[in-house]
C-alpha positions as CSV (number, residue, x, y, z in Angstrom):
1,M,-1.6,-97.9,27.7
2,S,-2.4,-94.7,26.0
3,D,-4.6,-94.2,23.1
4,P,-2.6,-93.4,20.0
5,S,-5.5,-91.5,18.7
6,A,-5.8,-89.2,21.7
7,K,-2.0,-88.2,21.3
8,K,-2.3,-87.7,17.9
9,T,-5.2,-85.4,18.7
10,D,-3.1,-83.4,21.1
11,R,-0.5,-83.0,18.8
12,F,-2.8,-81.7,16.0
13,K,-4.4,-79.2,18.6
14,S,-0.8,-78.2,20.0
15,K,0.2,-77.4,16.2
16,L,-2.9,-75.6,15.8
17,L,-2.6,-73.3,18.7
18,V,0.7,-72.4,17.4
19,K,-0.5,-71.5,13.9
20,E,-3.4,-69.6,15.7
21,L,-1.0,-67.7,17.9
22,Q,1.4,-67.0,14.9
23,L,-1.6,-65.9,12.6
24,E,-2.9,-63.5,15.3
25,A,0.5,-62.2,15.6
26,L,0.9,-61.8,11.9
27,L,-2.6,-60.1,11.4
28,D,-1.8,-57.5,14.2
29,I,1.5,-56.7,13.0
30,T,0.3,-56.6,9.2
31,N,-2.6,-54.3,10.0
32,S,-0.3,-52.0,12.0
33,I,1.7,-51.9,9.0
34,N,-1.2,-51.3,6.7
35,F,-2.5,-48.5,8.6
36,N,0.9,-47.0,8.6
37,F,1.6,-47.3,12.2
38,S,4.8,-45.4,13.3
39,T,8.0,-47.5,13.7
40,L,7.8,-47.5,17.4
41,A,4.3,-48.8,17.3
42,V,5.2,-51.8,15.0
43,I,8.4,-52.6,17.1
44,E,6.0,-52.6,20.0
45,K,3.8,-55.1,18.4
46,Y,6.6,-57.5,17.6
47,K,8.0,-57.4,21.1
48,H,4.7,-58.2,22.5
49,F,4.4,-61.2,20.5
50,V,8.2,-62.5,21.3
51,K,7.9,-61.4,24.8
52,D,4.4,-62.1,26.2
53,Q,3.0,-64.5,23.9
54,L,6.4,-66.8,23.2
55,K,7.8,-65.8,26.7
56,I,11.3,-65.0,25.3
57,E,13.0,-63.2,28.3
58,K,16.2,-62.0,26.2
59,L,15.9,-60.3,22.8
60,V,18.3,-58.3,20.4
61,L,17.1,-57.2,17.1
62,F,20.0,-55.4,14.8
63,S,18.7,-54.0,11.3
64,K,20.7,-53.1,8.4
65,F,18.4,-50.3,7.6
66,A,19.5,-48.7,10.8
67,R,23.1,-49.2,9.8
68,W,23.3,-52.3,12.1
69,R,22.1,-50.4,15.1
70,C,19.9,-52.0,17.5
71,L,16.0,-51.7,16.9
72,L,15.0,-53.7,19.9
73,D,16.2,-55.0,23.0
74,Y,15.3,-56.1,26.3
75,G,16.3,-58.6,29.2
76,L,20.1,-57.4,28.7
77,E,22.6,-57.3,31.6
78,E,24.2,-53.5,31.7
79,G,27.0,-53.1,29.0
80,E,26.1,-56.5,27.3
81,L,24.8,-54.9,24.1
82,D,28.3,-53.1,23.9
83,T,30.1,-56.4,23.3
84,I,28.3,-57.3,20.4
85,D,29.7,-56.3,16.8
86,V,27.4,-57.4,13.9
87,E,29.9,-57.4,11.1
88,R,32.4,-59.3,13.2
89,D,29.9,-61.8,15.3
90,L,27.0,-62.3,13.0
91,I,27.2,-61.1,9.3
92,H,28.5,-64.6,8.3
93,L,25.6,-66.5,9.4
94,K,22.9,-67.4,7.1
95,E,20.8,-69.9,8.6
96,I,19.3,-70.0,12.1
97,T,22.0,-71.3,14.4
98,S,22.5,-72.3,18.0
99,V,24.8,-70.1,19.9
100,V,26.5,-73.1,21.3
101,S,27.6,-74.4,18.0
102,I,29.5,-71.4,16.8
103,Q,31.6,-70.6,20.1
104,I,31.4,-66.7,20.1
105,D,32.1,-65.1,23.4
106,A,30.1,-61.8,22.7
107,L,27.1,-64.3,22.2
108,K,27.8,-66.5,25.2
109,D,24.5,-65.3,27.0
110,F,22.1,-65.9,24.3
111,D,20.8,-69.3,22.7
112,M,19.9,-68.7,19.1
113,V,20.8,-66.6,16.1
114,V,17.8,-65.9,13.7
115,P,19.4,-64.1,10.5
116,V,17.1,-62.6,8.0
117,Y,18.1,-62.4,4.4
118,Q,16.3,-61.1,1.3
119,G,18.0,-62.9,-1.4
120,E,21.5,-62.6,-0.7
121,K,21.5,-59.8,1.2
122,P,21.2,-59.5,5.2
123,L,18.5,-57.6,6.2
124,A,18.4,-58.0,10.0
125,Y,19.8,-60.5,12.8
126,L,17.6,-61.7,15.9
127,L,19.4,-62.9,19.1
128,L,17.2,-65.1,21.3
129,G,17.9,-66.0,24.8
130,D,15.8,-68.0,26.9
131,A,15.4,-69.1,30.8
132,S,17.4,-72.1,31.8
133,D,14.7,-74.0,33.7
134,E,13.2,-76.8,31.6
135,E,9.5,-75.4,31.3
136,N,10.7,-72.5,29.3
137,S,14.0,-73.8,27.8
138,V,14.8,-72.7,24.3
139,S,13.4,-76.0,22.9
140,G,10.0,-74.6,23.4
141,I,10.4,-72.0,21.0
142,I,12.3,-73.9,18.3
143,K,8.9,-74.3,16.4
144,H,8.9,-70.7,16.5
145,L,12.0,-69.8,14.5
146,N,11.0,-70.0,11.1
147,F,7.8,-67.8,11.7
148,L,10.3,-65.6,13.6
149,Q,12.3,-65.2,10.9
150,L,9.3,-64.4,8.4
151,L,7.6,-62.1,10.9
152,T,11.1,-60.3,11.4
153,N,11.4,-59.9,7.8
154,I,8.1,-58.2,7.3
155,C,8.9,-55.9,10.1
156,V,12.2,-54.4,9.1
157,S,11.1,-54.5,5.6
158,A,8.0,-52.3,6.8
159,I,10.1,-50.2,9.0
160,E,12.5,-49.7,6.0
161,N,9.7,-48.8,3.8
162,Q,8.3,-46.3,6.1
163,R,11.7,-44.6,6.4
164,L,12.0,-44.8,2.5
165,A,8.5,-43.2,2.4
166,K,9.5,-40.8,4.9
167,E,12.4,-39.7,2.7
168,V,10.4,-39.5,-0.4
169,L,7.8,-37.3,1.5
170,K,10.7,-35.1,3.0
171,K,11.8,-34.8,-0.3
172,E,8.5,-34.2,-2.1
173,Q,8.0,-31.5,1.0
174,E,11.4,-29.8,0.4
175,Q,10.8,-29.6,-3.3
176,R,7.1,-28.2,-2.8
177,K,8.6,-25.9,-0.1
178,M,11.1,-25.0,-3.1
179,I,8.3,-24.6,-5.6
180,E,6.1,-22.6,-3.2
181,E,9.3,-20.2,-2.1
182,Q,10.0,-19.7,-6.0
183,N,6.3,-19.2,-6.7
184,E,6.4,-16.7,-3.7
185,K,9.3,-15.2,-5.2
186,L,7.7,-14.9,-8.7
187,E,4.5,-13.8,-7.2
188,G,6.5,-11.1,-5.4
189,L,8.4,-10.4,-8.4
190,V,5.3,-10.2,-10.5
191,L,3.5,-8.1,-7.9
192,I,6.5,-5.5,-7.7
193,R,6.9,-5.6,-11.5
194,T,2.8,-5.0,-11.7
195,Q,3.0,-2.3,-9.3
196,D,6.1,-0.8,-11.2
197,L,4.3,-0.9,-14.4
198,Q,1.2,0.6,-12.8
199,L,3.6,3.4,-11.3
200,E,5.0,3.8,-14.8
201,K,1.7,3.8,-16.3
202,E,0.6,6.5,-13.7
203,E,3.7,8.3,-14.3
204,S,3.1,8.5,-18.0
205,E,-0.1,9.7,-17.6
206,R,0.9,12.2,-14.9
207,L,3.8,13.7,-17.6
208,L,1.3,13.6,-20.6
209,N,-1.2,15.5,-18.4
210,N,1.4,18.0,-17.2
211,I,2.1,18.4,-21.0
212,L,-1.2,18.5,-22.1
213,P,-4.5,19.5,-20.8
214,K,-6.8,16.5,-19.8
215,E,-9.2,17.3,-22.8
216,I,-6.4,17.4,-25.3
217,A,-4.7,14.4,-23.9
218,I,-7.6,12.2,-24.5
219,E,-8.2,13.5,-28.1
220,L,-4.6,12.9,-28.9
221,K,-4.7,9.3,-27.8
222,R,-8.1,8.7,-29.4
223,N,-7.2,10.2,-32.6
224,G,-3.4,10.4,-32.8
225,S,-3.7,14.3,-33.4
226,V,-5.4,17.2,-31.9
227,A,-7.1,20.0,-34.1
228,P,-6.1,23.6,-33.4
229,K,-9.0,25.6,-31.8
230,G,-9.8,29.1,-31.7
231,Y,-11.0,31.0,-28.3
232,E,-12.6,34.3,-28.6
233,D,-12.1,35.5,-25.0
234,A,-9.0,34.1,-23.0
235,S,-6.2,35.7,-20.9
236,V,-2.6,34.8,-21.1
237,L,-0.1,35.4,-18.1
238,F,3.7,36.1,-18.5
239,T,6.4,36.3,-15.6
240,D,10.0,36.7,-15.7
241,F,12.7,37.6,-13.0
242,K,14.3,40.9,-12.8
243,G,18.1,40.6,-13.2
244,F,18.2,36.8,-14.1
245,T,21.1,37.1,-16.1
246,A,23.1,38.7,-13.4
247,A,22.0,36.5,-10.8
248,S,22.4,33.2,-12.4
249,A,26.2,34.4,-13.3
250,K,26.7,34.2,-9.6
251,I,25.7,30.6,-9.0
252,T,26.5,27.1,-10.5
253,P,24.1,25.9,-13.4
254,Q,23.2,23.0,-10.7
255,E,21.9,25.6,-8.3
256,L,20.3,27.7,-11.0
257,V,18.3,24.6,-12.2
258,G,17.4,23.8,-8.5
259,E,16.3,27.4,-7.9
260,L,13.8,27.6,-11.0
261,N,12.6,24.1,-10.4
262,D,11.8,24.9,-6.8
263,I,9.9,28.0,-7.9
264,F,8.2,26.8,-10.9
265,K,6.9,23.5,-9.0
266,A,5.3,26.1,-6.5
267,F,4.0,27.9,-9.6
268,D,2.4,24.9,-11.2
269,F,0.5,24.5,-8.1
270,I,-0.8,27.5,-8.0
271,M,-2.1,26.9,-11.6
272,E,-4.0,24.1,-10.7
273,K,-5.5,25.8,-7.7
274,H,-7.0,28.7,-9.6
275,G,-7.7,26.8,-12.8
276,L,-5.1,28.1,-15.0
277,E,-3.3,26.0,-18.0
278,K,0.5,26.1,-17.7
279,I,1.7,26.3,-21.1
280,K,5.5,26.6,-20.8
281,T,8.5,28.1,-19.5
282,I,11.5,29.4,-21.4
283,G,14.5,30.1,-19.2
284,D,13.2,32.0,-16.1
285,A,9.8,32.9,-18.2
286,Y,6.8,31.1,-17.0
287,M,3.6,31.3,-19.4
288,A,0.2,30.2,-18.6
289,A,-3.3,30.9,-19.9
290,C,-6.9,30.8,-18.8
291,G,-10.1,30.2,-20.5
292,I,-8.5,27.3,-22.4
293,P,-9.2,24.4,-23.1
294,Q,-12.2,24.9,-20.9
295,E,-13.8,28.3,-21.4
296,S,-14.4,30.6,-18.4
297,K,-16.2,33.8,-18.0
298,T,-13.7,34.8,-15.2
299,H,-10.3,34.0,-16.9
300,A,-8.8,37.4,-16.3
301,I,-9.8,37.3,-12.5
302,Q,-8.5,34.0,-12.2
303,C,-5.0,35.0,-13.8
304,V,-5.0,38.0,-11.2
305,R,-5.9,35.9,-8.3
306,A,-3.0,33.6,-9.7
307,A,-0.5,36.2,-10.1
308,F,-1.0,37.6,-6.5
309,D,-0.4,34.0,-5.1
310,M,2.8,33.7,-7.3
311,I,3.9,37.1,-5.8
312,A,3.2,36.3,-2.3
313,Y,4.8,33.1,-2.6
314,L,8.0,34.8,-3.6
315,E,7.9,37.2,-0.9
316,K,7.2,34.3,1.6
317,R,10.4,32.5,0.0
318,K,12.5,35.6,0.3
319,E,12.8,34.9,4.1
320,T,14.9,31.9,3.9
321,A,16.1,31.8,0.3
322,E,19.6,33.2,-0.5
323,I,18.4,34.6,-3.8
324,K,15.9,37.2,-3.3
325,W,13.9,36.8,-6.7
326,E,11.9,39.6,-7.9
327,M,9.1,39.0,-10.8
328,R,7.3,40.9,-13.1
329,V,3.8,39.6,-14.2
330,G,1.8,40.7,-17.3
331,I,-1.7,39.7,-18.2
332,H,-3.6,40.5,-21.4
333,S,-7.1,39.2,-22.6
334,G,-8.0,38.7,-26.0
335,S,-8.6,35.9,-29.0
336,I,-6.0,33.1,-29.3
337,V,-5.8,29.8,-31.1
338,A,-4.5,26.7,-29.0
339,G,-3.4,23.6,-30.3
340,V,-0.5,20.5,-30.1
341,V,2.6,21.1,-31.9
342,G,5.1,18.4,-32.5
343,T,5.1,14.5,-33.2
344,L,7.7,12.9,-31.0
345,K,7.8,15.7,-28.3
346,F,4.3,17.1,-28.0
347,T,3.5,20.3,-26.9
348,Y,0.3,22.5,-26.2
349,D,1.1,26.2,-27.0
350,V,-1.4,29.1,-28.0
351,W,-0.8,31.5,-30.6
352,G,-2.0,35.1,-31.7
353,D,-1.6,38.7,-30.9
354,A,-2.9,38.1,-27.5
355,V,-0.1,36.2,-26.8
356,N,2.5,38.9,-27.8
357,T,0.6,41.6,-26.3
358,A,0.6,39.6,-22.9
359,S,4.2,39.5,-23.2
360,R,4.6,43.1,-23.7
361,M,2.7,43.6,-20.6
362,E,5.4,41.6,-18.5
363,S,8.1,43.4,-20.1
364,N,6.7,46.8,-19.2
365,G,5.8,45.9,-15.8
366,E,7.6,46.4,-12.5
367,P,8.9,43.8,-9.8
368,G,6.3,42.7,-7.5
369,R,3.4,44.2,-9.5
370,I,0.9,42.9,-11.9
371,N,0.6,44.7,-15.2
372,I,-2.5,44.1,-17.3
373,S,-3.9,45.5,-20.6
374,E,-7.1,47.3,-20.9
375,N,-8.7,44.3,-22.3
376,A,-8.0,42.7,-19.0
377,Y,-8.7,45.5,-17.0
378,N,-12.3,45.6,-18.4
379,H,-12.7,41.9,-17.3
380,V,-11.4,42.6,-13.4
381,K,-12.3,46.3,-12.6
382,D,-15.3,45.3,-10.8
383,F,-13.1,43.0,-8.5
384,F,-9.9,44.5,-8.4
385,E,-8.6,48.1,-7.4
386,C,-6.6,48.9,-10.6
387,E,-4.2,52.0,-11.0
388,Y,-4.1,53.6,-14.6
389,R,-0.7,53.7,-15.9
390,G,-1.6,55.8,-19.1
391,K,-0.4,54.7,-22.7
392,L,3.0,53.2,-22.7
393,A,5.2,52.2,-25.7
394,A,5.3,48.4,-26.2
395,K,7.5,46.9,-28.7
396,G,6.0,46.3,-31.9
397,K,2.5,47.5,-30.6
398,G,2.9,51.2,-30.4
399,E,1.3,52.8,-27.4
400,I,-1.0,50.6,-25.1
401,D,-3.2,51.6,-22.2
402,M,-2.0,49.7,-19.1
403,Y,-3.1,49.4,-15.5
404,F,-1.4,48.0,-12.3
405,V,-3.6,45.7,-10.3
406,N,-3.3,46.8,-6.7
407,R,-5.6,44.9,-4.3
408,E,-8.9,42.9,-4.4
409,I,-12.0,45.2,-3.8
410,I,-13.7,43.8,-0.8
411,S,-15.8,45.8,1.8
412,E,-14.3,47.3,4.9
413,R,-16.4,45.1,7.1
414,L,-15.1,42.2,5.4
415,I,-11.4,43.4,6.0
416,N,-12.3,44.0,9.6
417,V,-13.9,40.8,10.3
418,K,-11.3,38.8,8.2
419,D,-8.4,40.4,10.5
420,F,-10.5,39.6,13.7
421,I,-11.3,36.0,13.2
422,L,-7.8,34.8,11.9
423,D,-6.3,36.5,14.6
424,K,-8.6,34.8,16.9
425,L,-8.0,31.3,15.3
426,E,-4.2,32.0,15.4
427,K,-4.2,32.5,19.2
428,E,-7.1,30.2,20.4
429,L,-7.0,27.0,18.2
430,P,-5.6,23.9,20.1
431,N,-2.1,23.1,18.6
432,D,-2.9,19.5,18.0
433,L,-5.2,20.5,14.9
434,Y,-2.8,19.3,12.3
435,Y,-5.5,19.2,9.9
436,H,-8.4,21.8,11.0
437,G,-5.8,24.5,11.9
438,Y,-5.6,28.2,10.8
439,H,-4.0,27.1,7.7
440,H,-7.1,25.1,6.6
441,T,-9.2,28.0,7.2
442,I,-7.0,30.1,4.6
443,D,-7.0,27.3,2.3
444,V,-10.9,27.1,2.4
445,F,-11.5,30.8,2.3
446,E,-9.4,31.0,-1.0
447,A,-11.2,28.0,-2.5
448,A,-14.5,29.3,-1.4
449,S,-13.8,32.8,-3.1
450,A,-12.5,31.1,-6.4
451,I,-15.6,28.9,-6.6
452,A,-18.2,31.7,-5.8
453,L,-16.7,34.0,-8.2
454,R,-17.1,31.2,-11.0
455,E,-20.5,30.3,-10.0
456,D,-21.6,33.9,-10.5
457,I,-23.5,34.4,-7.5
458,G,-23.1,38.1,-7.3
459,V,-20.8,40.4,-5.0
460,A,-23.0,40.4,-1.9
461,N,-23.1,36.5,-1.9
462,I,-19.6,36.0,-2.5
463,E,-18.8,38.0,0.6
464,L,-21.0,36.0,2.6
465,V,-19.4,32.8,1.5
466,K,-16.0,34.3,2.3
467,V,-17.1,35.0,5.9
468,A,-18.6,31.2,6.3
469,A,-15.4,30.0,5.1
470,L,-13.6,32.2,7.9
471,F,-16.0,31.1,10.6
472,H,-16.6,27.5,9.5
473,D,-14.0,25.8,11.7
474,S,-14.0,28.5,14.6
475,G,-16.0,25.9,16.7
476,F,-12.9,23.9,17.2
477,I,-11.8,26.5,19.6
478,K,-14.1,25.1,22.2
479,Q,-14.7,21.5,21.4
480,Y,-13.4,18.9,18.6
481,K,-16.6,16.9,18.0
482,V,-20.0,18.4,16.6
483,N,-18.1,21.9,16.4
484,E,-20.4,23.4,13.9
485,P,-23.0,24.7,16.2
486,V,-20.5,26.2,18.5
487,G,-19.0,28.2,15.3
488,C,-22.6,29.4,14.8
489,E,-22.7,30.7,18.0
490,I,-19.1,32.4,17.8
491,A,-20.5,34.1,14.4
492,K,-23.7,35.2,16.0
493,D,-21.7,36.6,19.0
494,F,-19.2,38.6,17.1
495,L,-20.7,39.5,13.5
496,P,-23.3,41.8,14.5
497,S,-20.5,44.2,15.8
498,F,-19.1,44.2,12.1
499,N,-22.5,45.4,10.7
500,Y,-23.7,42.1,9.6
501,T,-27.5,41.8,9.8
502,N,-29.4,39.1,11.3
503,E,-30.5,37.8,7.7
504,E,-26.8,37.7,6.6
505,I,-25.6,35.8,9.8
506,E,-28.4,33.1,9.5
507,K,-27.1,32.4,5.8
508,I,-23.6,32.2,7.2
509,C,-24.6,29.9,10.0
510,G,-26.6,27.7,7.5
511,M,-23.2,27.6,5.4
512,I,-21.1,26.5,8.6
513,M,-23.6,23.7,9.9
514,A,-23.8,22.6,5.9
515,T,-20.1,21.7,6.3
516,Q,-20.7,19.0,9.1
517,V,-20.1,15.6,7.5
518,P,-21.8,14.1,6.0
519,Q,-22.5,17.2,3.9
520,N,-26.0,18.1,3.2
521,P,-26.2,21.5,1.7
522,Q,-29.8,23.0,1.0
523,N,-29.1,26.1,-1.5
524,H,-26.5,27.3,-3.8
525,L,-24.5,28.9,-1.2
526,E,-24.0,25.9,1.0
527,Q,-23.2,23.9,-1.9
528,I,-20.1,26.4,-2.5
529,I,-18.8,26.2,1.1
530,C,-19.1,22.3,1.1
531,D,-17.0,22.1,-2.1
532,A,-14.5,24.5,-0.8
533,D,-14.1,22.6,2.6
534,L,-13.1,19.4,0.5
535,D,-11.3,21.4,-2.4
536,Y,-8.2,19.6,-1.6
537,L,-9.5,16.1,-2.6
538,G,-9.3,16.8,-6.1
539,R,-5.8,18.7,-5.9
540,A,-2.0,17.9,-6.1
541,D,-1.5,18.2,-2.4
542,F,-4.2,15.6,-1.4
543,L,-1.9,13.2,0.1
544,P,0.1,15.5,2.3
545,I,-3.3,17.0,3.5
546,G,-4.5,13.8,4.2
547,T,-1.7,12.7,6.3
548,T,-2.3,15.8,8.7
549,L,-6.1,14.6,9.0
550,F,-4.6,10.8,9.7
551,Q,-2.3,12.2,12.4
552,E,-5.1,14.5,14.0
553,L,-7.6,11.7,14.1
554,N,-5.4,9.2,15.8
555,G,-4.8,12.0,18.4
556,H,-8.2,12.4,19.1
557,G,-9.3,8.9,20.0
558,M,-9.7,7.3,16.6
559,E,-6.9,5.2,16.5
560,M,-5.8,3.3,13.2
561,N,-3.2,2.3,11.0
562,L,-2.0,3.4,7.7
563,H,-4.1,0.6,5.9
564,Q,-7.1,1.2,7.6
565,W,-6.7,5.0,6.9
566,N,-6.4,4.2,3.2
567,E,-9.5,2.1,3.3
568,M,-11.6,4.8,5.0
569,Q,-10.1,7.4,2.2
570,V,-11.4,5.0,-0.5
571,K,-14.6,4.9,1.0
572,F,-15.1,8.4,1.5
573,L,-13.6,9.4,-2.1
574,T,-16.0,7.0,-3.8
575,L,-19.3,8.4,-2.0
576,H,-18.3,11.9,-2.0
577,K,-19.7,14.1,-5.0
578,Y,-19.0,17.8,-5.4
579,F,-22.1,19.9,-5.6
580,T,-20.8,22.9,-8.0
581,E,-20.2,22.8,-11.7
582,T,-17.1,24.8,-10.9
583,A,-15.8,22.3,-8.4
584,R,-16.7,19.2,-10.6
585,K,-14.8,20.8,-13.7
586,M,-12.0,21.6,-11.6
587,R,-11.6,18.9,-9.1
588,D,-13.3,15.7,-10.4
589,T,-10.3,14.3,-12.4
590,G,-7.9,15.1,-9.9
591,K,-10.0,13.2,-7.1
592,Q,-10.3,10.3,-9.5
593,K,-6.5,10.1,-9.6
594,Q,-6.1,10.3,-6.0
595,L,-8.9,7.5,-5.5
596,D,-7.0,5.2,-8.1
597,K,-3.5,5.9,-6.4
598,I,-4.8,4.9,-3.1
599,K,-6.8,1.8,-4.4
600,S,-3.3,0.8,-6.0
601,M,-1.6,1.2,-2.8
602,L,-4.1,-1.1,-1.1
603,K,-4.1,-3.7,-3.6
604,F,-0.2,-3.8,-3.5
605,D,-0.5,-3.7,0.4
606,S,-3.2,-6.8,0.3
607,E,-1.0,-8.9,-2.0
608,L,1.9,-8.4,-0.2
609,K,0.1,-9.5,3.0
610,E,-1.2,-12.5,1.4
611,L,2.4,-13.8,0.3
612,E,3.4,-13.2,3.9
613,N,0.6,-15.3,5.2
614,K,1.4,-17.9,2.9
615,A,5.1,-17.8,4.1
616,Q,4.3,-17.9,7.6
617,K,1.5,-20.5,7.1
618,R,4.1,-22.8,5.4
619,Q,6.8,-22.1,8.3
620,T,4.1,-23.0,11.0
621,T,3.5,-26.4,8.9
622,E,6.9,-27.3,9.0
623,E,7.5,-26.5,12.6
């Protein structure tokens, strides 16, 4: 006879084993949920429990959250799942039900239906089928049905929570993406607007500086007004075109304005180049002055040099222009008063008898020639060959001594050596020297002449500076890098035949070597040639000239993009210093403008690149 207590103990052990098994499954699945395992991982845990632990060989799990699609199935025959319709076959079941009792053909191969509800709402339906043998009959899992119902509830609820969480996360990401895109658009708009404001500010500054000299503009902004100032010795330049009225009647007003604008823009650059202050234009008349607001001992010479450049520009322009403009130039030196007139529209103007006299010089001149007064002649006679015209009647002035300026006084040997070296450079310099070409030598020659004159170094030294400017890039004929020593050798080979002494040639070679970057001039003459070589840094044509250097360097192995080039220019302009007082006065302000402009361009590029990187990073994250 069996022991009742032993049977009772076996039942308790059996129940305990079942509870341990259920607890183990519950802990495993809830841990997976708590650690935010994927839906697939949670389903896999669930499948392991019902298949491997409970030995259920056939199972289908439908979920409302999956729109009554099947979340899990195994053990089914092909096409068997297709015969089941949740809303038709299962939706009415609210309790754990034996399939035998409900007589539904689609479920005939299953044993049990386990509905999972949340309140009155169905969440899932679990279909179970077992083997037909007695050992693994469905009666063996009856004790697990309520737990399966609970566990299924937990699983499908967790899966739905994950789905909802993903939707919330997706919506948050979409919202964040939208906010980021809006922020990027706003940043872009702010960046563009800031750039526009900066450009507007620069344009306002440029316009103000075009209307007023820098010193005057600063005083006006600081004080709100400018006190008139008298200048004892300055020069005034007047020009106008011969036959302007007749020529203008043959073209449209638009064409006329276009012609004058084209010419006067070129004149403006010439004024900047020679240190003159443009005063105004009246119709076809162009007026400028030198020695104001910065005083200059060479004001009349600067005016004459500028006048020659203006005439040369018009002669060059005749080669392609339909209208062959011819211009008279008049220059007078004397005392004037300068100041700002107007309150809404400011104008920097000059007054005095010298202004009227300069106007009379122009009206009594001849096309293509420079007519100057006796006062101006006394300032320039040592530097220019002049032709005395006698006393000529000037309206309101009586008879006045007048002179034509014919040409600059230079030695015969300088004329010869200039013709020789320029011809050599034009024929022998490589064609890929977009910056260091023939045109650069001419530019440096003219800048060196202007700086040397104002630095008051004497006629003999001025000539040596000019010769050094002509030869300073001649080494490029033979080699690109470290060309200065080669230029010295060329100078030593040819200059003796033009009657230059060994001592003079040594000075010239010293100036050529001083132009090697980084510049390191050892004396005043070398400082002048160094400043002339980089005169363009502070001029209005800085950017186009710089572009030719960028193109040339890229063609000679120093490959870089435009952004890298601008970074190099900022570094160079920041470190560069002019050596002579003349260059500092004439070019420092312009150089700072160019530096500020490039910095602004780089800042805009960097901020734009940052926005692009943000957008790219966001796109990569989304992918």
